[in-house]
N, C-alpha and C positions, 0 to 999 in steps of 0.2 A: 134682812139689815142692809143698809146702803154703807159702804165703806168709805171714809174721807178721802179726797183727790189726793193728798199727799200721801195717806198709807197705801193707795193703792199704786200711785207711782212707786214710791218705796219697794214694796214687792216686787211689784212687774220690774223695776231696774234690777233687784236681786237675781230673780228668776233669769231674765234676759241675760245678765252679765253672766250667769254662771253657763248658760247653754252655750254662749259664745267662747267662755275661758275652755269648755270642754274641748273644741276645737284647736286650740292652742295648745293645750295638753298632750291630746292625742297626736297630733304635728312632731312635738317634742317624742313623743314615745317613738313614733314611726323613724324619725332621724337619729336619734341614739340607737337605736335596735338595728339600722338599715347601713346607710351612706359611713354614719360616725361610729359604728361599731367599734372599727379598730383605732378611732382616735384617740389622743390623751383623756385621761379622768377628768383634767381640767376642762377641756373645751366640751365636754359631754355635761359637766357640771353648769357651764355657763349657758347651755341652751336649754335645760330644764330651769334654772333660773330665771332666765328671761321670761319662760312661759307661765311659771308659777307666780313671778310676783306681777306679770303684766294683767293677771285674772282679777286683781281689784280695780283697775282703770277702766275696766267696762261696765263697770255697776254707774258710776256718775255719768257716764256716756249715754247710757240708755235710760236714766233717768231724765237728764236734759232733753232727749228724744222724746220723752212722754210716755215711756212703755206703761202699760197698766195691765191690772190683772183684773178679771171678771167677778173672781169669788170674794168674799169678805176677807179681807186680809188682815185686820186687827189680831185675831187668834193666831195667824200662821207667824207674824212677824212678832208675836210675844213668844211663840216655842223656838224661834230663830234666836231671836237676845238672849233668852234663857241656855240655850246651846254655846252661843259667843261669849256669852260670860262665864260658863265651866270652864270653855277653852282658855280664855285668858286667866283665868284665877291657877289654872294649872300651870301655865307659864309663869306665876308669879310665886307659886309654891314651889318650883324648881329651882328659882332664884333664891329665894330663902332658903332651902336645902343647900344648896353650893356655898351660900354666904358662911351659914350655921358650919360647914363643912372645913371653910377655908379658915375660919378664926379658931379651930380646934388643931389646925396643921403645925408643923414645926418648919418653921422656914430655913432654908441652906442659906449658911452664913457667906457662901460665895456667890449664889444668885437669889437676891430677892424676891423673883418671880417663880422661884421652885419651891416647894413645899411638900413635908413627908407627913402623910395621913396614917395612924393606927386604924388596922381593919379595912381600909379601902381596897375594895376589889382589884381594881387595876387602874393605869394611869388615866389622866380626864385634863382638860383643859376649857378654861370659862374666862370672861371679863373682855371687855370691849377697850377703854381707856388705859386700866391698869390690868392686864392677862395675866394669868396665873397657870401655873400648870401644877398638879396635884399628883403625887406618887405615893403608891403603897410605900409604909417605913420598909417593908423588907427589900423593897428596890436599893437601898444602900448598899445590899449584899450582892446585887447583880454585878455579872461579868461586864466589863467596861464596852465590852461591843454591843451588847443588847441593850446596856442603859444608852448608849450614844444613838441606837436607832428608835428607840422607844422617844428620847428628846428630840430627835429629827423630826419624825412623826407629829409630834404634839406642837412644836415651834412652826411646822408648815400650816398647821392650822390656825396659828397666830399670825404669820405672814398673808395669809390668805383673806383673812378677817370672818374664818367662817361661822365664829361667833355670832356677829352680828347677823348673819344669812339665815343661822339656826334660829335667832329671834323673831326675824322680818317674816321667815315663813312660819314660822309658828302663830303669828298674828293672822298672817292668811288662813291658815288651815283652822283657826278659830272662827275667822268671819264664814268661810266656806265649810262649815262643819258638817255639813249636811252632803258634802260633794264628794263622792268616794275616788272621783279621779284626782280631788288636790290630795289628798292624803297619801294615796299612791306616787304622786308628783313630789312630795315633800320626802318619802321615803327615798325616792331615787335621789334627789338633791342631797341627800344626807349620805347615802351610799358612794355616791360621786364623789362628795368630800372626803371621803375615807379612802377611797381609791388615789385620790390625788396625793393623800398627805403618805400613804404608803409609796408611791411615786419618789417623793421627795426623799424618804427614809432611803430607798435603793439608791437614789441618785448621791447621797452622802456617805455611799459607800457600803451599806448592810448587805452581806450575801443574800440571793432570793431563798436559798435551801434554809439558812438560819432565821430568815426573818419570817418565813413562813411556819415554821415551828415556834418562833415567838408569837405569832398570832393567836395558835391553836393553844399555844400554854395560858393565854391570856381572854381565851374565847370566854370564861362565866363573867366576864367584867362588864357592868352596866350601869347605866345611871344618867342625870340629865345633862352631864357636860357633853365634850368630844373627846374621844379616846381612840388609842390603839386597839383595845378589844371591844371595838363597836358592830354596829350592823354588818348584816348580809358577808357574814365570816366565810362560808363556803366559796362563795363569787371571790373573794378579796385573796384567796389563798391560790387559787386559780390562776388568777391575774398576775399574782407575785412570781408563780412559777412560769408561766406561760408569757414570756417577754417577747412576743412576735415582732418582725419588723414592722415599723408604721412610717406613714409618710406623713411628716407632722405639717408641711407646706399645705398638702392638699387636704388633711384633715383642717387644720386653719382656715382654708377657705370654705371648705363645707360647714364648719360650725358658725364661721361670718355670716354665711349665706342665709342658714338655718335660723339664727338668731334675729337677722333682719326679716326673715320672712315672716317668724313670731311677731316680731315688733309691729309689723303691718296692720297688724288685725285690730289694734285700738286705733290707728290711723283711719283704716277703713271704716272704722264705726263714727270718727269724728266728720268722716267726709258724708258718711248717711245722713246724720244730724244736720249738716250744713243744707245737703240738697232737699231734707226733709223741712227744714225751717224756712228754706226759699221758695219751695213749692206753697207752702202753706202762706205765705206773706203773698203770692202770686193769685192765690185763689180767695182771697179775700175779697167780698164784695165792697164797690165805691161807695163812699160815706154819702148819704140822699144830701140833694140839693138843699140848702137853705133858703 
């Protein structure tokens, strides 16, 4: 059965873009595990984010270049669409759950952006235009240093725009649901966001030993939002307790170079597209004389 040209190009573009995205994601992994290992979490987060959000840009470039697949693309695209639909639906379900959770939360009279929820496992933050911090109702009885550290962590997520990043990377993961490296990269983006928020809490005055104990006490917390008791707990506790000397300027320079290198991948794709198009035009036979 012959595949319609548009379906063949769409399938080819998705496959070609996925293969090229793998290079960028592996490059981000090598950078953050090597030269940027002791950089700040915010810098590592930026490198991962550039690599992950750059992946969708490679698909239209491949489509414009005319990448096609030889097999029947119809069933493959149907399976892809089903998987992408499931991923996007999961994001919408998370949003609905957070909205319901916020509706039954009791607002703090002194801070409309802070709410307390009965039965909530741990602190979390969500929302773009009117972000809200949700705390367990028992947080009203927490010691002031612990409460201050938690709020510093959650408000760091708000300042950094981590909720928008969470949604954007969720869409990328839904589109590339079949790509293990994309799932891995999104997990790294989330982990580095938590590390960066931990750094903000420590910069606000939290003692590393006390903050590490706080993380362990909030370990069971989980949910669709961004929170102190988030992923990669062991690595976060080690990072909190191991405050090694870092070279901010050198790390920032390396992060900038790494990010620019990853951004160069779509640029190289566009250059290849232009070269291919030019060569195709040059190779076209001249029209017959009238």
